[in-house]
C-alpha positions in Angstrom: 35.6 -109.4 -123.6 33.1 -112.1 -124.1 33.6 -115.8 -123.5 31.1 -118.3 -124.8 30.5 -121.7 -123.2 28.3 -124.6 -124.2 25.1 -125.0 -122.2 26.7 -128.0 -120.4 29.8 -126.0 -119.5 27.6 -123.1 -118.2 25.7 -125.6 -116.0 28.9 -127.0 -114.6 30.2 -123.5 -113.9 27.0 -122.6 -112.2 27.2 -125.7 -110.0 30.7 -124.9 -109.0 29.8 -121.2 -108.3 26.8 -122.3 -106.2 28.9 -124.8 -104.3 31.6 -122.1 -103.5 29.0 -119.4 -102.9 30.3 -117.1 -105.6 28.9 -115.6 -108.8 29.7 -117.6 -112.0 31.3 -114.5 -113.6 33.6 -114.1 -110.6 34.5 -117.8 -110.7 35.5 -117.5 -114.4 37.4 -114.3 -113.8 39.3 -115.8 -110.9 40.2 -118.8 -113.0 41.4 -116.6 -115.9 43.5 -114.5 -113.4 45.1 -117.7 -112.0 45.9 -118.8 -115.5 47.7 -115.5 -116.2 49.6 -115.7 -112.9 50.7 -119.3 -113.7 51.8 -118.3 -117.2 53.9 -115.5 -115.8 55.5 -117.9 -113.3 56.2 -120.4 -116.0 57.7 -117.9 -118.3 59.9 -116.6 -115.5 61.1 -120.1 -114.8 61.9 -120.7 -118.4 63.9 -117.5 -118.6 65.8 -118.5 -115.5 66.5 -121.9 -117.0 67.8 -120.4 -120.2 70.0 -118.0 -118.3 71.4 -120.9 -116.3 72.0 -122.9 -119.4 73.8 -120.0 -121.0 76.1 -119.8 -118.0 76.7 -123.6 -118.3 74.9 -124.4 -115.0 73.5 -127.8 -115.7 72.6 -130.7 -113.4 73.2 -134.4 -114.0 70.5 -136.5 -115.6 70.0 -138.5 -112.4 69.3 -135.4 -110.4 66.8 -134.2 -113.1 65.0 -137.6 -112.9 64.7 -137.2 -109.1 63.3 -133.7 -109.4 60.8 -134.7 -112.1 59.7 -137.6 -110.0 59.1 -135.3 -107.0 57.1 -132.9 -109.2 54.9 -135.7 -110.5 54.2 -136.9 -106.9 53.1 -133.6 -105.6 
């Protein structure tokens, strides 16, 4: 697989890689792997929510507001 970046993006990635002491290719690969992991967690959470909704397990709007506010603050 090939990924193409603009010259500016490549320069930014090179700066980050130099700062972290890693190779630019490793930096990009690690970022892509984190994206895949996060996507997997997100999809699992959505499936769990759908299963709960299908069982009729809902929370009140006020509780949802509190949970969202906590998420936004973290």
